[in-house]
C-alpha positions in Angstrom: 11.3 -4.9 -39.6 8.2 -5.0 -41.9 8.4 -6.3 -45.6 8.3 -2.8 -47.0 11.1 -1.7 -44.9 13.1 -4.9 -45.8 12.5 -4.2 -49.6 13.7 -0.5 -49.0 16.8 -1.7 -47.0 17.9 -4.3 -50.0 17.4 -1.8 -52.7 19.7 0.5 -50.8 22.4 -2.1 -50.2 22.0 -2.9 -54.0 22.5 0.8 -55.0 25.4 1.3 -52.8 27.0 -1.9 -54.2 26.4 -0.5 -57.7 27.9 2.9 -56.8 31.1 1.5 -55.1 31.3 -1.8 -57.1 33.2 0.0 -59.8 36.7 -1.4 -60.1 38.7 2.1 -58.6 41.7 1.0 -60.6 40.2 1.4 -63.9 39.9 5.1 -65.1 38.5 6.2 -68.1 40.5 9.2 -69.8 39.6 11.1 -73.1 42.0 9.1 -74.9 41.1 5.8 -73.7 41.2 3.6 -70.3 43.9 3.1 -68.0 44.2 0.3 -65.2 46.4 1.2 -62.1 46.8 -0.8 -59.0 45.8 -0.5 -55.4 48.6 -0.1 -52.7 49.1 0.5 -49.1 51.4 3.0 -47.4 53.7 2.2 -44.5 50.9 3.2 -42.0 48.3 1.0 -43.9 46.5 3.5 -45.8 44.9 2.3 -49.2 46.0 4.5 -52.2 45.7 4.0 -56.0 48.7 4.3 -58.3 48.4 4.9 -61.9 52.0 4.9 -63.5 53.3 5.8 -66.6 50.2 7.6 -67.8 50.8 9.3 -71.3 50.2 12.9 -71.3 51.6 13.9 -74.7 52.4 11.9 -78.0 55.9 10.4 -78.1 58.3 13.2 -79.2 60.0 11.1 -81.6 60.9 11.0 -85.5 59.8 14.4 -87.0 58.4 15.3 -83.7 62.1 15.5 -81.9 63.0 19.0 -81.2 59.2 19.9 -81.5 56.8 21.2 -78.8 54.5 18.3 -77.2 51.3 17.6 -79.0 48.3 15.5 -78.0 48.5 11.8 -77.5 46.3 9.8 -79.9 43.4 7.7 -78.5 44.2 4.1 -77.9 42.1 1.0 -77.8 41.8 -1.6 -75.1 43.1 -0.7 -71.5 46.5 0.7 -71.0 48.3 -1.0 -68.2 49.6 1.9 -65.9 51.2 -0.2 -62.9 54.9 0.3 -63.0 57.3 2.8 -64.2 59.7 1.5 -67.1 60.7 4.8 -69.2 62.7 7.7 -68.4 63.8 10.6 -70.6 67.4 10.5 -71.9 69.8 12.4 -69.4 73.5 13.0 -69.2 74.6 11.4 -66.0 75.4 7.5 -65.7 73.1 7.0 -62.6 71.1 3.8 -63.0 67.4 4.0 -62.1 66.3 0.4 -61.5 64.1 -1.3 -64.0 63.8 1.7 -66.5 65.1 2.4 -70.0 66.1 5.6 -71.6 63.8 6.6 -74.3 62.5 9.3 -76.4 59.2 8.0 -75.8 59.1 9.4 -72.2 56.4 11.9 -71.6 54.6 10.2 -69.0 53.2 11.1 -65.6 52.0 9.4 -62.5 49.1 9.9 -60.4 48.8 8.5 -56.9 45.6 9.2 -54.9 44.1 8.0 -51.4 40.5 9.0 -53.0 39.0 6.1 -54.5 38.6 7.2 -58.3 34.8 7.2 -59.1 33.6 7.8 -55.7 31.9 11.1 -56.0 30.5 10.9 -52.1 33.8 12.6 -50.9 35.1 16.1 -51.5 37.7 16.3 -53.8 41.3 16.6 -52.5 44.2 19.1 -52.9 46.8 18.0 -55.6 50.7 18.5 -55.6 52.5 18.3 -58.8 56.1 17.6 -58.5 58.9 18.8 -61.1 62.0 17.0 -60.4 65.5 18.6 -60.4 68.7 17.4 -61.9 70.0 21.0 -63.6 67.8 20.2 -66.8 70.1 17.4 -67.6 69.2 14.3 -65.4 66.8 13.1 -63.0 63.3 11.5 -63.5 59.8 11.4 -62.0 59.5 7.7 -61.6 58.5 6.0 -58.7 61.8 4.5 -58.1 63.2 7.9 -57.1 60.0 9.6 -55.9 57.8 7.2 -54.0 54.8 9.3 -52.8 53.4 7.3 -49.9 54.2 9.6 -47.1 52.2 12.3 -49.0 49.2 10.3 -49.6 49.2 9.5 -45.9 48.3 13.3 -45.5 45.3 12.9 -48.0 46.5 14.7 -51.0 46.5 13.6 -54.6 50.4 13.6 -55.8 51.3 13.9 -59.5 54.9 13.2 -60.6 56.3 13.6 -64.5 58.8 13.1 -66.9 60.2 15.7 -69.1 62.6 16.3 -71.9 66.0 16.8 -70.7 69.4 18.3 -71.9 69.8 18.4 -75.5 66.3 16.9 -76.3 64.7 19.3 -74.1 66.6 22.6 -74.1 68.6 23.0 -77.3 67.1 25.6 -79.6 68.4 27.7 -82.8 66.3 30.6 -81.4 64.5 31.3 -84.8 61.5 28.9 -84.4 63.1 26.0 -86.4 64.0 24.3 -83.1 61.8 26.0 -80.4 63.1 27.1 -77.1 62.3 25.7 -73.9 60.9 22.3 -74.9 61.3 20.5 -71.6 59.4 23.6 -69.9 56.7 23.2 -72.5 56.3 19.6 -71.8 55.8 20.4 -68.2 53.1 22.9 -69.0 51.5 20.3 -71.4 51.2 17.8 -68.2 49.9 20.8 -65.9 47.3 21.4 -68.6 46.6 17.5 -68.3 46.2 17.7 -64.7 44.0 20.4 -64.8 41.7 18.5 -67.4 41.9 15.4 -65.7 42.7 15.0 -62.1 39.1 15.1 -60.9 38.9 11.8 -62.3 41.3 10.6 -59.7 39.5 12.6 -56.7 41.6 15.6 -57.0 40.4 19.2 -57.0 41.3 21.1 -60.2 40.9 24.1 -58.2 43.5 23.2 -55.8 46.6 22.4 -57.6 49.8 23.2 -56.1 53.0 23.0 -58.3 56.3 22.1 -56.4 60.1 21.2 -57.3 63.7 21.2 -56.0 66.7 22.5 -57.4 66.1 23.0 -61.2 62.7 21.9 -60.8 62.1 24.6 -58.2 63.7 27.2 -60.8 61.2 25.7 -63.2 58.3 26.3 -60.8 59.6 29.9 -60.8 59.4 30.0 -64.6 55.7 28.7 -64.5 55.0 31.4 -62.2 56.3 33.8 -64.8 54.7 32.5 -68.1 51.1 34.1 -68.6 50.7 30.5 -70.6 49.9 29.1 -67.2 47.2 31.4 -66.0 44.6 29.3 -63.9 46.4 26.1 -64.1 47.6 26.1 -60.4 46.8 28.2 -57.3 50.2 28.0 -55.2 53.6 27.0 -55.6 56.5 25.5 -53.5 60.3 26.2 -54.5 62.7 24.0 -52.7 66.5 25.2 -53.2 66.0 26.8 -56.5 64.3 29.8 -58.2 63.8 31.5 -61.6 66.0 34.4 -60.6 69.0 32.6 -59.9 71.9 33.1 -62.5 72.3 29.4 -63.3 68.7 28.9 -64.8 69.3 30.6 -68.1 71.2 30.2 -71.4 72.2 33.4 -73.1 73.9 31.6 -76.0 71.6 29.1 -77.1 72.1 29.4 -80.9 75.8 29.2 -80.4 75.9 25.9 -78.8 73.2 24.4 -81.0 75.7 24.7 -83.8 78.7 23.7 -81.8 76.9 20.5 -81.2 76.1 20.2 -84.8 79.9 20.5 -85.6 81.0 18.2 -82.8 78.8 15.6 -84.3 80.0 16.1 -88.1 83.2 17.8 -88.6 82.0 18.6 -92.3 79.0 20.3 -90.9 79.7 24.2 -91.9 76.2 25.5 -92.3 74.7 28.1 -90.3 71.1 27.2 -91.7 68.8 26.1 -88.7 67.1 23.7 -91.1 70.3 21.9 -92.1 71.1 21.8 -88.4 67.7 20.1 -87.6 68.3 17.5 -90.4 71.4 16.5 -89.0 70.1 16.1 -85.3 67.0 14.4 -86.4 69.1 11.8 -88.1 71.5 11.4 -85.1 70.7 8.7 -82.5 69.3 10.3 -79.2 71.9 8.6 -77.0 74.6 10.3 -79.2 73.0 13.7 -78.8 72.7 13.2 -75.0 76.4 12.0 -74.5 77.7 15.1 -76.4 81.0 16.6 -75.7 80.1 20.1 -76.1 81.7 22.3 -73.5 81.2 25.8 -72.2 83.0 28.3 -74.3 85.2 31.2 -72.7 83.1 34.2 -72.4 79.8 32.1 -72.9 80.2 30.2 -69.6 76.8 30.0 -67.7 78.1 29.8 -64.2 80.5 31.7 -62.0 83.3 29.1 -62.9 84.3 28.9 -66.6 83.8 25.3 -67.9 81.4 24.5 -64.9 78.3 25.8 -66.4 75.4 23.8 -67.8 74.8 24.5 -71.2 71.2 23.2 -72.1 69.1 25.5 -70.2 65.9 27.6 -70.3 65.9 30.6 -72.6 64.0 33.9 -73.2 62.1 33.3 -76.4 61.4 35.9 -79.3 57.7 36.7 -78.3 57.0 36.8 -82.1 57.7 33.3 -82.5 54.6 30.7 -82.4 53.9 28.9 -79.1 56.6 31.0 -77.2 56.3 30.3 -73.4 58.9 32.5 -71.8 59.2 35.8 -73.3 60.6 38.3 -70.6 63.5 38.6 -68.3 63.4 35.9 -65.6 64.0 38.6 -63.0 61.9 41.5 -63.8 58.4 40.0 -63.4 58.9 39.2 -59.8 59.8 43.0 -59.2 56.8 44.2 -61.3 54.4 41.8 -60.2 53.6 40.8 -63.9 53.4 37.1 -62.7 51.0 34.5 -62.0 49.9 35.9 -58.4 49.7 32.9 -56.3 51.0 32.0 -52.7 54.6 30.5 -52.5 56.6 28.5 -50.1 60.2 28.9 -50.6 63.4 28.1 -49.1 66.7 26.5 -48.9 68.9 24.0 -47.1 71.6 25.5 -44.5 74.8 24.7 -46.5 73.8 23.8 -49.9 77.3 23.5 -51.5 78.3 20.6 -49.1 76.6 18.0 -51.4 79.0 18.9 -54.3 81.9 19.8 -51.8 81.8 16.3 -50.5 81.3 14.7 -53.7 84.1 16.6 -55.5 86.9 17.1 -53.2 88.6 19.3 -55.9 85.8 21.6 -56.3 86.2 24.0 -53.5 89.9 24.2 -54.1 89.3 25.0 -57.8 86.6 27.5 -57.1 88.9 29.5 -54.6 91.7 29.5 -57.0 89.5 30.8 -59.9 88.1 33.4 -57.5 91.1 34.6 -56.1 93.0 34.8 -59.5 90.1 37.5 -60.6 87.7 38.7 -58.2 85.5 40.0 -60.7 84.9 36.2 -61.1 83.0 36.4 -57.9 80.3 38.6 -59.7 80.3 36.8 -63.0 79.0 37.8 -66.5 75.3 38.5 -65.8 75.2 41.7 -63.8 75.4 45.0 -65.8 78.7 46.3 -64.2 82.0 47.8 -65.4 85.1 45.6 -64.9 86.4 47.9 -62.2 83.2 47.6 -60.4 83.2 43.8 -60.7 86.4 43.5 -58.9 85.3 46.0 -56.3 82.1 44.1 -55.7 83.9 40.8 -55.7 86.2 42.0 -53.1 83.4 43.0 -51.0 81.6 39.8 -51.5 84.7 37.8 -50.3 85.1 40.1 -47.3 81.7 38.7 -46.3 83.0 35.4 -45.6 86.7 35.8 -44.9 89.6 38.4 -44.4 91.8 36.1 -46.3 91.9 34.6 -49.6 89.5 31.9 -50.5 92.5 29.5 -51.0 93.6 30.0 -47.4 90.1 29.7 -46.1 88.5 26.7 -48.0 85.4 26.9 -45.6 84.7 30.4 -46.7 84.3 29.4 -50.4 82.0 26.7 -49.4 79.8 29.0 -47.5 79.9 31.8 -50.4 79.0 29.0 -52.9 76.0 27.9 -51.1 74.6 31.5 -50.6 75.7 32.6 -54.0 73.9 29.6 -55.9 70.9 29.0 -53.6 70.1 31.2 -50.6 70.7 34.8 -51.9 68.7 34.5 -55.1 66.0 32.4 -53.2 65.7 35.0 -50.7 65.7 37.9 -53.3 62.7 36.1 -55.1 60.8 35.8 -51.8 61.4 39.4 -51.0 60.2 40.7 -54.4 57.4 38.6 -54.9 56.1 39.4 -51.3 55.1 42.5 -52.5 52.4 40.8 -54.5 51.4 37.7 -52.9 51.8 35.6 -49.6 55.3 34.1 -49.1 56.4 31.6 -46.5 60.3 31.0 -46.4 62.2 28.6 -44.6 65.6 27.3 -44.0 66.1 23.4 -43.6 68.6 23.0 -40.8 67.9 19.6 -39.5 70.8 17.2 -40.1 69.8 13.5 -39.8 70.2 10.2 -41.5 67.4 10.4 -44.0 69.1 13.2 -45.9 71.9 10.9 -46.9 74.8 13.2 -46.1 74.9 12.6 -42.1 78.5 12.4 -41.8 79.5 15.3 -44.5 81.5 17.7 -43.5 84.4 19.6 -45.7 86.8 22.0 -44.2 85.1 22.2 -40.9 81.9 23.2 -42.5 78.8 21.3 -41.4 75.3 22.0 -42.1 72.5 20.5 -44.5 73.6 19.9 -48.1 71.6 20.1 -51.4 68.6 17.7 -51.9 68.7 16.3 -48.2 65.1 17.4 -47.4 64.1 15.0 -50.3 64.8 12.1 -47.9 62.2 13.2 -45.5 59.5 14.3 -48.0 59.7 11.2 -50.1 60.1 7.5 -49.5 63.3 7.6 -51.2 65.3 4.4 -50.3 68.5 5.8 -52.3 69.2 8.0 -49.4 69.0 5.3 -46.8 71.8 3.2 -45.3 69.1 0.6 -44.3 69.5 1.2 -40.7 66.4 1.7 -38.4 65.0 5.3 -38.7 66.1 7.7 -36.1 63.2 8.8 -33.8 64.3 12.7 -34.4 64.2 12.0 -38.3 60.8 10.7 -38.2 59.7 13.7 -36.2 61.2 16.0 -38.8 59.6 13.8 -41.5 56.2 14.2 -40.1 56.8 18.0 -39.4 57.8 18.7 -43.0 55.0 16.7 -44.4 52.5 18.5 -42.2 53.6 21.8 -43.2 54.0 21.1 -46.9 50.7 19.5 -47.2 48.9 22.2 -45.0 50.1 24.5 -47.5 48.7 22.5 -50.5 45.1 22.2 -48.5 44.8 25.7 -47.0 47.4 27.9 -48.7 48.8 28.4 -45.0 51.5 25.8 -43.7 50.2 26.3 -40.2 46.3 27.3 -40.2 46.4 26.7 -36.6 48.5 25.4 -33.6 49.5 22.0 -33.7 51.8 20.2 -31.2 53.4 18.2 -33.7 54.7 21.7 -35.2 55.8 23.0 -31.6 52.5 25.1 -31.8 54.5 27.7 -33.9 52.6 29.9 -36.5 54.7 30.5 -39.6 54.7 34.1 -40.3 54.6 35.5 -43.8 57.9 37.1 -45.2 57.4 41.1 -46.3 59.8 43.2 -48.1 60.7 44.9 -44.7 60.5 41.8 -42.6 62.5 39.1 -43.9 61.3 36.3 -41.5 61.6 32.7 -42.1 60.9 29.4 -40.4 64.2 27.7 -39.2 63.5 23.8 -39.5 65.7 22.1 -37.1 65.2 19.9 -34.0 62.9 22.6 -33.0 60.9 24.9 -35.1 61.6 28.8 -34.8 61.0 32.1 -36.7 64.0 33.8 -37.2 65.0 37.1 -39.4 67.5 38.1 -42.2 68.5 34.5 -43.8 72.1 33.9 -43.9 74.3 36.6 -45.4 71.7 38.0 -47.8 71.5 41.6 -46.4 75.2 41.9 -47.0 74.9 40.7 -50.5 72.1 43.1 -51.2 74.1 46.0 -50.0 76.9 45.0 -52.4 74.8 44.3 -55.4 72.6 47.1 -55.0 75.6 49.5 -54.9 77.3 48.0 -58.0 74.7 46.3 -60.5 73.1 48.8 -62.8 69.3 48.1 -63.4 67.5 46.3 -64.9 68.7 43.1 -63.4 68.5 39.9 -65.2 69.0 37.6 -62.1 70.2 37.8 -58.6 
């Protein structure tokens, strides 16, 4: 090698060392610098984690019960190497090494792409919205460890958002705005769109995803025009915005009920006076309140079971209104953010609750049998007489006896009523306007955490079991060696989900890992879905949907507000 070539070679090496010598765990955001850390997945893949990155100002003091605002710039380097803060929640489940706080609006970014390396094409991004009935849960790594996702070469974002009273109480007049928890999520999505390129993510390839109430929230983001251009696809696991459990119709009533329960001397109907009371009350006392659903105002099929602090339909004239229309009609008319979706449910969702609360199915059976109109509830426009007739026909789908005589039937009914029927309706409606891929997760394994669950002879995959396959979720493991079939199922789910993130198609080509199956799109006249079990198989007409449709289309008077 002559001297000239040596010099050129050395200069190239120096150039490369400068280009790649930058610390990949140090990222400069518009608000300041953050310092993450380098991790390795179980299979040895290097990825970079930035945990507890602020995406909005802490909603404390005068900002309590206010929409999220921009975070102030900070000096120095912010340590983003661990999760310590979660939003106040209603359950008593302890998340290790975390503290409940109002200062909780943080997100996490996990990327297999070295930040600052512009030599590689940017990656698809999945943004995860956790479930928990809008009342509990968190996006912290202690629950949702993303390492299996990053092994499939996508960027993962998880988030916290305000829950329960702090996130969903509203006076409906703008004094305490509605849907604060949803607006937190929206604010986080804007942050991702603006900043994800700094982490090797492609801002044009963002998929939002969620499970249970997180999936319902995804559906609400599809509805809101405020989200135009923020994401290009969506994944909804065991939840949808068209389900009747995702909306509160009596929000102002419950807001003042809370005020009176906190202070028996509070008699005012003035929203500003209520805000003063709520802003001076400790957050823990607000969250652990004793307000219960009132007769005639319950938000679920069973009186007293309904959750109170839920999304609402806002007055479109109010500043910052985020959800201003029916949660159902936009999917029927196509007045949505028209993005492809992957949507589905587990084969017997109610088993999670039925196995944890043995009194649940018998109580529901008695409640339904006592008055058959209770099977329909209060959110369909029907006469009392038609509610009873519809209720009778719905029960006949599952049993020729009473529910009290056939507890298995009430379990199956509830799985369909709460999850599979509204999800299928959503899929059918949206398929007139976008690509829709529907699934049923039927594989029963140890990773789901309910391997031995069986109630009244009913077996199947309960609510949230799929999470143990998609995420490294030690809380669902008994510590024993992984079952080979479980590992295959994990690989299949992750392949399907990440293919959708990358290609907008879960099976862009035949793949032996996926049994060479091609996942067909669902259409209004062809309700096909992928049944995910030990094998993968396309099937038609999920569960009892067509029977439900026949009953509701006979008795429910349009326009519908839910399904």
